[in-house]
C-alpha positions as CSV (number, residue, x, y, z in Angstrom):
1,X,101.2,267.8,130.2
2,X,98.3,264.9,130.6
3,X,100.7,261.8,130.4
4,X,103.4,263.2,132.5
5,X,104.0,261.5,135.8
6,X,102.6,263.1,139.0
7,X,103.8,262.7,142.8
8,X,101.7,260.1,143.1
9,X,103.1,257.6,140.9
10,X,103.5,253.7,141.4
11,X,106.7,252.2,140.9
12,X,107.3,248.5,140.5
13,X,103.9,246.2,138.6
14,X,100.9,248.4,140.6
15,X,98.3,248.9,138.7
16,X,96.1,252.0,138.4
17,X,92.8,251.9,136.3
18,X,90.4,255.0,136.1
19,X,87.1,252.9,136.2
20,X,84.4,255.4,134.1
21,X,80.4,254.9,134.6
22,X,78.1,256.6,132.8
23,X,75.3,253.7,132.5
24,X,72.0,255.6,133.5
25,X,71.7,258.8,134.7
26,X,74.5,259.4,137.6
27,X,78.0,259.8,136.8
28,X,80.6,257.6,138.4
29,X,83.9,257.0,138.4
30,X,86.9,255.8,140.1
31,X,90.8,255.0,140.5
32,X,91.4,251.0,141.3
33,X,94.6,249.9,142.3
34,X,96.0,246.6,141.6
35,X,92.2,245.3,141.3
36,X,91.4,245.6,144.7
37,X,92.2,249.2,146.4
38,X,90.3,251.8,145.9
39,X,91.9,255.1,146.5
40,X,89.3,257.0,145.1
41,X,85.1,256.3,144.5
42,X,83.0,259.9,143.5
43,X,78.6,259.7,142.3
44,X,77.5,262.8,141.0
45,X,73.8,262.6,140.9
46,X,71.5,264.3,138.5
47,X,69.0,266.2,140.1
48,X,67.2,267.5,137.1
49,X,65.3,264.8,136.6
50,X,63.3,265.1,139.5
51,X,61.5,267.7,137.7
52,X,60.0,265.1,134.5
53,X,59.1,262.3,137.3
54,X,62.0,260.1,136.0
55,X,65.1,259.8,133.8
56,X,65.1,261.3,130.2
57,X,67.7,259.9,129.1
58,X,68.7,263.0,125.9
59,X,69.4,265.5,129.3
60,X,71.4,262.5,130.9
61,X,73.9,261.7,128.3
62,X,74.3,265.7,127.7
63,X,75.4,265.9,132.5
64,X,77.4,263.2,131.8
65,X,79.2,265.2,128.8
66,X,79.2,268.0,131.5
67,X,79.9,266.0,134.7
68,X,82.9,263.5,133.4
69,X,86.0,265.7,132.9
70,X,85.5,267.9,136.5
71,X,84.7,264.3,138.0
72,X,87.5,262.2,136.8
73,X,89.4,265.3,137.6
74,X,88.5,265.1,141.5
75,X,89.1,261.4,141.6
76,X,92.4,262.2,140.5
77,X,92.9,264.5,142.9
78,X,91.5,262.6,145.6
79,X,93.3,259.0,144.6
80,X,96.1,261.7,144.5
81,X,97.5,260.6,141.3
82,X,97.9,262.1,138.2
83,X,96.6,261.1,134.8
84,X,100.6,260.3,133.5
85,X,100.0,257.5,136.2
86,X,97.0,256.0,135.0
87,X,97.4,252.2,133.3
88,X,94.3,251.6,132.2
89,X,91.1,252.9,131.8
90,X,87.8,251.1,131.9
91,X,84.4,252.1,131.3
92,X,80.6,250.7,131.0
93,X,79.7,249.5,127.5
94,X,76.5,248.2,128.5
95,X,73.8,247.6,129.8
96,X,72.1,250.9,129.6
97,X,71.1,254.2,128.4
98,X,72.2,253.9,124.6
99,X,73.1,258.3,125.1
100,X,74.8,257.6,128.6
101,X,77.0,254.7,126.8
102,X,78.2,256.6,123.8
103,X,78.8,259.7,126.1
104,X,81.3,257.8,128.3
105,X,82.7,255.0,125.9
106,X,83.6,258.0,123.6
107,X,85.1,260.0,126.6
108,X,87.3,256.7,127.6
109,X,88.4,256.6,124.0
110,X,90.0,259.9,124.1
111,X,91.0,260.3,127.6
112,X,92.8,257.1,127.1
113,X,94.1,257.1,123.5
114,X,95.7,260.7,124.8
115,X,97.3,259.0,127.5
116,X,98.5,255.7,124.8
117,X,97.3,253.1,127.4
118,X,94.4,250.5,126.6
119,X,90.6,250.9,127.4
120,X,88.4,248.6,128.6
121,X,84.8,247.8,128.0
122,X,83.3,246.2,130.8
123,X,79.2,245.0,131.4
124,X,78.4,246.5,134.8
125,X,75.9,244.1,135.2
126,X,78.9,241.1,135.0
127,X,80.9,243.9,136.9
128,X,78.2,243.8,140.0
129,X,78.5,239.9,140.1
130,X,82.3,240.2,141.1
131,X,82.0,243.7,142.8
132,X,82.5,241.8,146.8
133,X,86.1,240.9,145.3
134,X,87.1,244.3,146.5
135,X,86.8,243.6,150.1
136,X,86.2,240.0,150.6
137,X,88.7,238.3,147.9
138,X,87.8,236.1,145.0
139,X,85.4,233.4,145.7
140,X,84.1,231.1,147.3
141,X,83.0,229.6,143.9
142,X,80.6,228.0,142.6
143,X,78.4,231.4,143.9
144,X,74.9,231.9,143.7
145,X,74.5,235.7,143.2
146,X,71.9,238.5,143.5
147,X,71.7,241.6,141.5
148,X,68.5,244.1,142.2
149,X,68.7,246.6,139.4
150,X,66.1,249.2,138.5
151,X,63.4,247.1,137.3
152,X,64.5,243.8,137.3
153,X,66.2,241.5,139.4
154,X,68.3,238.5,138.5
155,X,69.7,235.2,140.2
156,X,72.9,234.0,138.4
157,X,75.4,231.2,139.6
158,X,79.4,232.5,138.9
159,X,81.5,229.4,138.5
160,X,84.2,232.2,138.1
161,X,85.4,235.1,136.1
162,X,83.5,234.8,132.3
163,X,81.6,231.5,133.4
164,X,78.3,232.4,135.3
165,X,74.7,230.3,134.4
166,X,71.6,232.6,134.6
167,X,69.1,231.0,136.9
168,X,66.4,233.7,135.8
169,X,65.0,237.1,136.5
170,X,62.1,239.4,136.1
171,X,62.9,240.3,132.7
172,X,65.3,239.4,129.6
173,X,68.9,239.1,130.1
174,X,70.7,240.7,129.0
175,X,69.6,243.4,127.2
176,X,72.1,246.2,125.3
177,X,70.1,249.2,125.4
178,X,68.0,248.4,129.0
179,X,67.4,251.6,130.4
180,X,68.3,250.3,133.7
181,X,69.6,252.3,137.1
182,X,71.7,249.2,139.0
183,X,71.3,250.0,143.4
184,X,72.1,246.7,144.9
185,X,74.4,243.9,143.6
186,X,74.7,240.9,147.3
187,X,76.4,237.2,146.9
188,X,74.4,234.6,148.9
189,X,77.3,233.5,150.2
190,X,78.9,230.7,152.8
191,X,77.7,231.1,156.2
192,X,80.1,232.9,158.5
193,X,80.5,235.4,155.5
194,X,78.8,238.4,155.5
195,X,78.6,241.6,152.6
196,X,79.4,245.0,153.6
197,X,78.5,247.8,151.0
198,X,81.3,250.1,150.2
199,X,80.8,253.9,150.8
200,X,81.5,256.2,147.7
201,X,81.6,259.7,148.2
202,X,78.8,261.8,146.5
203,X,79.9,265.3,145.0
204,X,78.1,267.9,143.0
205,X,80.3,269.8,140.6
């Protein structure tokens, strides 16, 4: 049964969020515990685009549709939890390729509905701005964040969650349907603080 708790069920107030990212051509799924601990993080690349010298939006969307069910199952297995242990689903809602986003959002809504849990839409550029909190904790505020993504670069002053001041970029921001492949996000931090990169598992399904 999809909603039945598994052997990895959490106790107390612990939260387990399934994260889904399908903004471009990589399908990414993660299981996050209490907003701090990555229990699983898997990425499935789409090699078929190499034949065309770039990402083909329609092919990307179809590949997400095929990959998501298996990738979610693999992520839950790696995290040691069952679908019924989840407390919410988070999914990229923008920016990105429209078809790819539609697949991810539709899958997340259906999955959350079946489990009876909430689904939360995430702007994945905003997600980059706070990604370092997973390893370093919140702050320091204010800070200047550098986002290097696909064909553009952005500098944003981050004063706290949801409080931003755009400083400049090589393209207008935000653009909801802009094709983007996010690659790097880093903090310009106070002296003595270092940034470490996460190492998700790349899988072939």
